[in-house]
C-alpha positions in Angstrom: -27.8 16.8 -7.8 -25.0 14.3 -6.5 -24.8 12.7 -10.3 -24.4 16.4 -11.8 -21.9 17.0 -8.9 -19.9 13.8 -10.0 -20.5 14.4 -13.7 -18.6 17.9 -13.4 -16.1 16.3 -11.3 -15.2 12.8 -14.1 -13.6 15.2 -16.4 -10.5 16.3 -13.8 -10.5 12.6 -12.7 -6.5 10.8 -13.6 -6.4 7.9 -15.4 -5.6 4.8 -13.2 -5.0 1.8 -14.4 -7.1 -2.0 -14.5 -5.9 -4.7 -11.6 -3.3 -6.1 -13.4 -0.5 -9.0 -12.8 1.9 -6.3 -12.7 -0.2 -3.9 -10.5 -0.9 -6.8 -8.2 3.6 -7.6 -7.8 4.2 -3.9 -7.8 1.9 -3.5 -4.2 3.4 -6.8 -3.0 6.9 -5.6 -4.1 6.3 -2.8 -2.1 4.4 -4.3 1.3 7.2 -7.8 1.3 9.9 -4.4 2.0 7.9 -2.2 4.0 7.3 -5.7 6.6 10.6 -6.1 6.2 12.2 -3.2 7.4 9.7 -2.1 10.6 11.8 -4.3 12.7 14.4 -1.1 12.0 11.9 1.5 12.1 9.2 0.7 14.7 10.6 1.5 18.2 8.1 -0.6 20.1 6.9 -2.9 17.6 7.1 -5.3 19.9 3.9 -4.3 21.4 0.8 -6.1 21.6 -0.5 -9.6 20.7 1.9 -11.9 19.7 2.2 -12.7 15.4 2.2 -16.8 15.0 4.5 -17.8 12.7 6.2 -15.1 11.9 10.1 -15.6 11.9 9.9 -11.1 12.1 10.0 -9.3 16.1 6.7 -7.9 15.5 3.3 -7.7 16.6 0.4 -8.4 15.0 -0.3 -4.3 15.5 3.3 -3.5 14.2 3.0 -6.0 11.6 -0.4 -4.6 10.0 1.2 -1.0 10.7 4.0 -2.0 8.8 1.4 -3.9 5.5 -0.8 -1.2 5.6 2.0 1.2 5.0 3.3 -1.5 1.7 0.0 -1.0 -0.1 -0.2 2.7 0.1 3.7 3.4 -1.2 3.0 -0.1 -3.3 -0.4 2.4 -4.0 1.5 6.2 -5.2 3.6 3.6 -7.8 1.4 2.5 -9.0 -0.7 6.0 -9.6 2.6 7.7 -10.5 4.0 4.9 -12.8 0.6 5.4 -14.6 0.5 9.7 -14.9 3.8 9.5 -15.9 3.2 6.4 -18.3 5.5 3.8 -17.9 2.4 1.4 -16.1 
């Protein structure tokens, strides 16, 4: 039963790009931008264990949160560019 549902939905799923260096660069740039902007945006950025070796005033949870947001932003950009045919 589950396989028949998946087969029925398969025709409505939009095309997604396979991994390429362009996709990796887009996601990496979005992550870098979000980590660099995080100290200006996050209110309690130094709460929690400190992240050693990072020159930015970010704790480990703030860094992980900024990196997660950057990945989500990058995936959205990649899917959007794929949807309009630019990628």
